[in-house]
C-alpha positions in Angstrom: -15.2 -2.7 -1.6 -14.1 -6.3 -1.6 -13.4 -6.2 2.1 -14.6 -8.8 4.6 -17.8 -7.8 6.5 -16.9 -7.6 10.2 -18.7 -6.4 13.3 -16.8 -3.6 14.8 -16.2 -2.4 18.4 -15.5 1.4 18.4 -14.7 1.3 22.1 -11.5 -0.7 21.9 -9.1 2.3 21.7 -10.7 3.7 24.9 -9.8 0.5 26.8 -6.1 1.2 25.9 -6.4 4.9 27.1 -7.0 6.3 23.6 -10.6 7.4 23.7 -9.6 10.4 21.5 -9.0 8.0 18.6 -12.5 6.6 18.7 -13.9 6.6 15.1 -17.0 8.5 14.2 -20.2 6.4 14.5 -22.1 6.0 11.2 -24.8 8.6 12.1 -22.2 11.2 13.0 -20.2 10.4 9.8 -23.2 10.8 7.6 -23.9 14.2 9.1 -20.3 15.3 8.7 -20.1 14.2 5.1 -23.4 15.9 4.3 -22.2 19.1 5.9 -18.5 19.2 4.8 -18.1 17.1 1.7 -21.4 17.1 -0.2 -21.7 19.5 -3.1 -24.7 21.7 -3.0 -26.3 20.2 -6.1 -25.9 16.6 -4.9 -28.6 14.6 -3.2 -28.5 14.7 0.6 -26.5 12.1 2.5 -28.9 10.1 4.6 -26.9 7.1 6.1 -23.5 5.5 6.4 -22.2 1.9 6.8 -18.9 1.2 8.5 -16.8 -1.1 6.3 -13.2 -0.9 7.4 -11.0 0.1 10.4 -7.3 0.3 11.0 -6.1 1.5 14.4 -2.5 2.6 14.9 -2.0 3.1 18.7 -0.7 6.6 19.5 -0.9 7.7 15.9 -4.3 7.4 14.1 -7.6 5.7 13.5 -8.6 5.1 9.8 -12.1 4.0 8.9 -13.9 3.6 5.6 -17.7 4.2 5.4 -20.1 3.6 2.5 -22.3 6.7 2.6 -25.8 6.5 1.0 -27.5 9.4 -0.8 -31.2 10.0 -0.9 -31.4 8.4 -4.3 -29.9 5.2 -3.0 -26.5 5.6 -4.6 -23.5 4.7 -2.3 -19.9 6.1 -2.3 -16.9 5.3 0.0 -15.6 8.0 2.3 -12.5 7.7 4.5 -12.4 9.2 8.0 -9.0 9.4 9.6 -8.6 10.6 13.2 -5.2 11.7 14.3 -3.5 12.3 17.7 -3.6 16.0 18.5 -1.8 18.3 16.1 -1.1 15.7 13.4 -4.0 17.0 11.3 -2.2 20.4 10.8 0.4 18.8 8.6 -2.3 17.8 6.1 -3.3 21.3 5.0 -1.7 21.3 1.5 -2.8 21.4 -2.1 -1.8 18.2 -4.0 -1.0 17.7 -7.6 -3.8 17.2 -10.1 -6.2 19.3 -8.1 -8.3 20.4 -11.1 -8.5 16.9 -12.3 -9.4 15.7 -8.8 -12.2 18.2 -8.5 -13.6 17.1 -11.9 -13.7 13.4 -10.8 -15.6 14.0 -7.6 -19.1 14.8 -8.8 -21.2 14.5 -5.6 -18.6 14.9 -2.9 -15.6 17.3 -2.6 -12.3 15.5 -2.6 -11.5 16.2 1.1 -12.2 18.2 4.2 -9.9 18.8 7.2 -11.8 19.2 10.4 -9.0 20.4 12.7 -11.2 20.9 15.7 -12.0 17.2 15.6 -8.5 16.1 14.6 -10.3 14.4 11.7 -9.6 14.2 8.0 -12.3 13.2 5.5 -11.7 12.2 1.9 -13.0 10.2 -1.0 -10.7 7.6 -2.7 -9.4 9.8 -5.5 -8.3 12.3 -2.8 -6.0 9.8 -1.1 -2.7 11.5 -0.1 -0.6 8.4 -0.6 -2.2 6.9 -3.7 -1.5 10.0 -5.7 -1.9 8.3 -9.0 -5.6 7.7 -8.5 -6.8 10.9 -10.2 -4.6 10.1 -13.3 -5.8 6.5 -13.4 -9.4 7.6 -13.2 -9.0 10.1 -16.0 -10.6 8.3 -19.0 -8.5 10.1 -21.6 -5.2 9.3 -19.9 -6.0 5.6 -19.1 -7.3 5.1 -22.6 -4.1 6.6 -24.0 -2.1 4.1 -21.9 -4.2 1.2 -23.2 -3.6 2.2 -26.9 0.1 3.0 -26.3 0.6 -0.5 -24.8 -1.0 -2.2 -27.8 -4.0 -3.5 -25.9 -6.3 -1.8 -28.4 -5.7 -0.1 -31.8 -5.5 3.7 -31.8 -9.0 5.3 -32.2 -10.8 2.1 -31.2 -11.9 3.1 -27.7 -15.0 5.1 -26.9 -13.4 7.1 -24.1 -16.6 8.6 -22.7 -18.1 5.1 -22.3 -15.3 3.9 -20.1 -16.5 2.7 -16.7 -14.4 2.3 -13.5 -15.7 0.0 -10.7 -14.0 0.1 -7.3 -13.4 -3.5 -6.2 -11.1 -3.1 -3.2 -9.8 -0.1 -1.3 -7.5 0.2 1.7 -6.7 3.8 2.4 -3.1 4.9 1.8 -2.2 1.4 0.8 -3.9 0.2 -2.5 -7.0 0.4 -4.7 -8.2 -2.2 -7.2 -10.6 -1.3 -10.0 -12.4 -3.1 -12.8 -12.2 -1.1 -16.1 -14.8 -1.6 -18.8 -13.7 0.0 -22.1 -16.2 0.2 -25.0 -14.7 -0.6 -28.4 -15.7 0.9 -31.7 -16.9 -1.8 -34.2 -14.8 -2.4 -37.3 -15.9 -0.3 -40.3 -19.0 -1.8 -42.0 -20.0 -4.0 -39.1 -23.1 -3.6 -36.8 -22.6 -1.3 -33.8 -22.4 -4.1 -31.3 -21.5 -3.4 -27.7 -17.9 -4.7 -27.7 -15.8 -4.4 -24.6 -12.3 -4.7 -23.4 -12.1 -5.5 -19.6 -9.0 -4.8 -17.6 -8.1 -4.6 -13.9 -6.3 -1.6 -12.5 -4.1 -1.7 -9.4 -3.0 1.5 -7.7 -0.2 1.5 -5.1 2.3 4.1 -3.7 4.7 4.7 -6.6 7.8 3.2 -4.9 5.8 0.0 -4.1 4.4 -0.2 -7.6 7.9 0.1 -9.1 9.1 -2.7 -6.8 6.1 -4.9 -7.6 6.6 -4.5 -11.4 10.2 -5.5 -11.0 9.5 -8.6 -9.0 6.6 -9.5 -11.3 9.0 -9.4 -14.2 11.4 -11.7 -12.4 8.5 -14.1 -11.7 7.6 -14.2 -15.4 11.3 -14.8 -16.4 11.5 -17.6 -13.8 8.6 -19.4 -15.5 5.7 -18.2 -13.3 3.7 -16.3 -15.9 0.6 -18.5 -15.6 0.5 -18.2 -11.8 -0.5 -14.5 -12.0 -2.9 -12.3 -13.9 -1.2 -11.2 -17.1 0.5 -7.8 -16.7 -0.7 -5.5 -19.5 0.6 -2.0 -18.9 2.2 0.2 -16.3 2.5 3.8 -15.3 5.5 3.8 -12.8 5.5 7.6 -12.3 1.9 7.7 -11.1 1.9 4.3 -9.4 -0.6 2.1 -11.2 -0.6 -0.9 -13.5 -3.2 -2.7 -15.7 -3.8 -6.4 -15.8 -5.8 -8.4 -18.3 -9.2 -9.4 -16.8 -9.6 -13.1 -16.3 -12.9 -14.6 -15.2 -12.2 -16.7 -12.1 -14.0 -18.3 -9.2 -12.9 -16.6 -6.0 -13.2 -18.0 -2.4 -14.1 -16.4 0.9 -11.3 -15.6 3.3 -12.7 -18.2 5.7 -13.2 -21.0 3.1 -10.6 -23.7 3.1 -12.3 -26.3 0.8 -9.7 -25.6 -1.9 -6.7 -26.3 0.4 -5.2 -29.0 -1.8 -5.3 -26.9 -4.9 -3.9 -23.9 -3.0 -1.1 -26.1 -1.7 -0.2 -27.2 -5.2 -0.2 -23.7 -6.6 2.0 -22.5 -3.7 4.4 -25.4 -4.4 4.8 -24.2 -8.0 5.6 -20.7 -6.8 8.1 -21.9 -4.3 9.8 -24.1 -6.9 10.8 -21.0 -9.0 14.3 -19.6 -8.6 14.0 -16.1 -7.1 16.3 -13.2 -8.1 19.2 -12.5 -5.8 18.2 -8.9 -5.2 14.5 -9.2 -4.6 13.1 -7.6 -1.4 12.4 -10.1 1.4 8.8 -10.5 2.4 7.9 -8.8 5.7 7.7 -11.7 8.0 8.2 -9.8 11.3 5.8 -9.3 14.2 4.4 -5.7 14.4 6.0 -3.5 16.9 2.7 -2.1 18.2 1.5 -5.2 20.0 2.3 -3.9 23.5 0.1 -0.9 22.8 -2.7 -2.9 21.3 -2.7 -5.4 24.1 -3.3 -2.6 26.6 -7.0 -3.1 25.9 -7.0 -6.0 28.5 -4.5 -6.9 31.2 -4.8 -10.6 30.3 -3.2 -9.9 26.9 -0.2 -8.2 28.4 0.4 -11.1 30.8 -0.2 -13.9 28.3 2.9 -15.8 27.0 3.8 -14.6 23.5 5.5 -16.8 20.9 8.8 -15.7 19.4 9.0 -14.0 16.0 9.4 -16.0 12.8 12.6 -18.0 12.6 15.4 -16.9 10.4 15.0 -18.1 6.8 16.8 -21.3 6.0 16.2 -21.2 2.2 14.8 -18.5 0.0 12.1 -18.9 -2.6 9.6 -16.7 -4.2 7.0 -16.0 -1.5 3.4 -14.7 -2.0 3.7 -12.7 1.3 0.0 -12.6 2.0 -1.2 -16.1 1.4 -4.9 -16.5 2.5 -7.8 -18.5 1.1 -9.2 -15.6 -0.9 -5.8 -15.2 -2.7 -6.2 -18.4 -4.7 -8.7 -18.5 -7.5 -9.8 -21.0 -10.2 -9.9 -20.1 -13.9 -12.7 -21.2 -16.1 -10.4 -23.9 -17.6 -9.9 -25.4 -14.1 -6.4 -24.1 -13.6 -5.4 -22.1 -10.5 -4.0 -18.6 -10.1 -2.5 -16.6 -7.3 -4.2 -13.2 -6.6 -3.1 -9.9 -5.0 0.7 -10.3 -5.4 1.4 -6.9 -4.0 3.7 -8.3 -1.3 5.4 -10.8 -3.6 9.1 -11.2 -2.7 11.6 -13.7 -1.4 11.4 -15.6 1.9 11.3 -18.9 3.6 8.5 -21.0 2.1 7.3 -21.9 5.6 6.0 -18.3 6.0 3.4 -18.7 3.2 2.3 -22.1 4.6 2.0 -20.7 8.1 -0.2 -17.8 6.9 -2.9 -20.2 5.6 -2.6 -22.6 8.6 -2.9 -19.7 11.2 -6.1 -18.5 9.3 -7.6 -22.0 9.6 -6.8 -22.3 13.3 -8.4 -18.9 14.0 -11.5 -19.5 11.9 -12.2 -23.0 13.2 -11.1 -22.1 16.8 -9.2 -25.4 16.9 -5.6 -25.0 18.1 -4.1 -27.9 16.2 -1.9 -27.9 13.1 -2.9 -31.2 11.6 -6.6 -30.4 10.9 -5.7 -26.9 9.7 -2.8 -28.0 7.6 -3.5 -31.5 6.4 -5.1 -30.8 3.0 -2.9 -27.9 2.2 0.3 -29.8 2.9 -1.0 -32.8 1.0 -1.5 -30.7 -2.1 1.8 -29.0 -1.5 3.7 -32.2 -1.2 2.0 -33.8 -4.2 3.1 -30.9 -6.4 6.7 -31.3 -5.4 6.9 -28.9 -2.4 9.3 -29.6 0.4 7.3 -29.5 3.7 9.2 -28.0 6.6 9.9 -30.1 9.7 7.2 -30.2 12.3 9.0 -28.0 14.8 10.0 -25.4 12.3 6.5 -25.1 10.8 5.0 -24.9 14.3 7.3 -21.9 15.1 6.2 -20.1 12.0 2.5 -20.8 12.7 2.9 -19.6 16.3 4.4 -16.4 15.1 1.6 -15.9 12.7 -1.0 -16.5 15.4 0.6 -13.7 17.5 0.2 -11.5 14.4 -3.5 -12.5 14.2 -3.9 -11.5 17.9 -2.8 -8.0 17.0 -4.8 -7.8 13.7 -8.1 -8.6 15.3 -7.6 -5.6 17.7 -6.2 -3.3 15.0 -9.3 -3.9 12.9 -11.5 -3.2 16.0 -13.3 -6.5 15.6 -16.2 -7.1 18.1 -15.1 -9.7 20.5 -11.5 -8.8 19.6 -10.1 -9.4 23.1 -11.4 -13.0 23.3 -10.1 -13.6 19.7 -6.7 -12.3 20.6 -6.5 -14.4 23.8 -7.4 -17.5 21.8 -4.7 -16.7 19.2 -2.0 -16.3 21.8 -3.1 -19.5 23.6 -3.3 -21.4 20.3 0.3 -20.3 19.5 1.5 -21.9 22.7 -0.4 -25.1 22.0 0.9 -25.3 18.5 4.5 -25.0 19.8 3.8 -27.8 22.3 2.4 -29.9 19.5 5.5 -29.3 17.3 8.0 -30.6 19.9 
């Protein structure tokens, strides 16, 4: 599902006094799906693989598993465990129920196991991404494609349309590849002609905001920095982008740092709209709860939140190595602009640098930032002063300390301790 493969530690919540939020283990999950979600005519569910975790202390634990059927096919299933009583608020019938049922061939859309405070669902049954069933309806998406002028009316073989899930974060976003089969022109051989698009599904308010800021980016001259926007359905909360063949990089690969810095400098050079939403550059409010897993984390010095913005530019908002890709012609593009907004350019730079420090386990800015800042500066970017950049990087390292625990990473306590210590070293280096 496009997510990084990580080793997980299901016991972390118990260390913070929240054993009731422990996620199901893969064997248990496979049994629950087979018993409560599998349709009678579908092959038996025989195994599950744990692919994703998000722990919200005192609230919930969300996990995604790839379940495998007897015939070898895999499908994603979400398991969300709530604090006692929360699950009762989920017993409702959403819109598009008939459509949703038709889209879920092997598994039922959802099951609520109140006695376990557990909710199970497949991606089209996501309560927040309510546009997913409409997006996955071949007729409706094909109609949007033709209405938007991407293909002439009557040119699409609707039944041949294929959706491939590329990335899924429950209740946040889903990204699909859409392969649409085209009818050949009259009198020509029936060749297999295709139109390929990307589909991005978000909560409708977030999608509306994103479409607005993407429009401002295009008007400011940043069209070539993003995938071409092809069509939108604001009511349902999804958009279509033209598919571009690109070379993508792993989230722990920093070999393209110079090129990434140059692309970021181009983004930061564009004049942002006055009313665009600021990027979320704060430190999460649940760190104290997460750090209860180990007394050392609670006692460790903690760097201050990000400094106040001194100047505002377009900001990517989630700038990591896997968010910069190379086109076939050698040009570079920014991916996953869901958090695009305005903010201090030091925030984007600090995101990358903090990643490099955590991945290399080397608590120094220069090795982590050298190539990135070189490319940024060469493309006209104004590099923040050493102290200011260090303050942003330190704040991001504190965020990384929380993230490793929120994702239930194995060895998360040691990783969090390193990130907090690295933040202090970075601040000392920046003085």
